[in-house]
N, C-alpha and C positions, 0 to 999 in steps of 0.2 A: 072232709076242710081242718082239721084238727093237722093230717098229716102233712095241707098246703104250709098252713101257718107255722108247724115245724117246719118243713125244708128252710122256707125262707128265711127261720132265724138263725138258723146251719148259715145261711150263705150273707147273712148280714153278720155273725158275729166272724165271716172267712173277709169280709171289703176290709177294715182295718189291716190284716195281713198281708192282702194283696198290695194295696194301695203303699203301704213302707216299704214293703218288698218292690214297688217301684219307684218308690225313691230312693231305695241304695242301690236299686242296678242305675240308675240315673246319674246318681251322684259319684257311682265307680266309675262308669265311662265317663262325664266330664273331669272329673278325676286325673284317670288315667291319662285323657290330652296333655294332658298340662304336666304329665310326667318323662322320666330322662325315658330311653328306649327300653325294651321288657328284655334284653340280655344284660344292658347294667346293670340293672335292679337282679337279675336271676347271681351274675358277679359277685355284688354288694353279699348278697345272702348266705350263698356256699362259703364268699369268707368270714361271714359273722358266724356262722352256724359249725361252721367244722375250723376254723384257724382259729378262734376265739371263745371257744365256749368254756373246755374241759382243761385246760393247763393255765391261760392267760387269757385278761380282756383284748377283744382286736386291739389292733396297734392303729395308729392314722395312718391314713396312706401320706403325708409327709413327714413321717418319721424315716423314710429310706429315700435311696433314689431308685430309679429305675433299674437301678445296675443291681443293686444294692437288693429290689424286693424280687429279682430273678433270680437272685439268688439265695436267696432265704425262703422262698416258696418251691424250689424246687429241692433246696435241701426238708424244708418239713412234711412237704405232699403226700410222705409216707407213710408217718405217723400220725398224720391229721384224715389218712382214710381218702386222698385225690385220687382219681384218676385223671390221664394226659387229658382231657378237655375241659376238666372242674379245675386242673393248673394253669391249665392258660389262659381260662375263665377269670381266674385271681389276681395269677402277675397282671393280665390287661384294666382289671379294676384298679387296682393299685397303684399299674401305673399310670392313669386317666386323672384318676384323683388324686396324686404324686403333685404336688406345688411346694418348689423351692423357697425357703423362710421371705421372708418380706427383706430387703436391703439393711433397711435401719437397725433391725432386728442381730442380722449379725454382726454389722459395724459392733453394736454394742456388747454383743458377747465378745468378739475380739480385745476390746477398751479397757475388759475388764482382767485378761489375762496377764499376767507378772513380764515385763519386759525380762529379757534375757540379755547382758550384754557376753 
């Protein structure tokens, strides 16, 4: 009877762990359904890990145009240890989330430039 009692206690100790694990799994699945596609997340993580950890923080995708990002990433890929697939993914991520500056911001910048005669 002691062994039965011991097994029940052991099982009771594992129930909260199993319940927490099940809830965590359900939250993960629900969260993943609302997230971006996995390929975009992987491209972003590769960018953060390989291109923005050792020498500089990761730059905003809006910092460069599509053409500039392609050039920058291909130039920096050997230094970052990116293979061709990872390079293509990083370029894809940066170009996907690269948005031009709002027109009002660009206009205010040009308004600050000195006028040359």
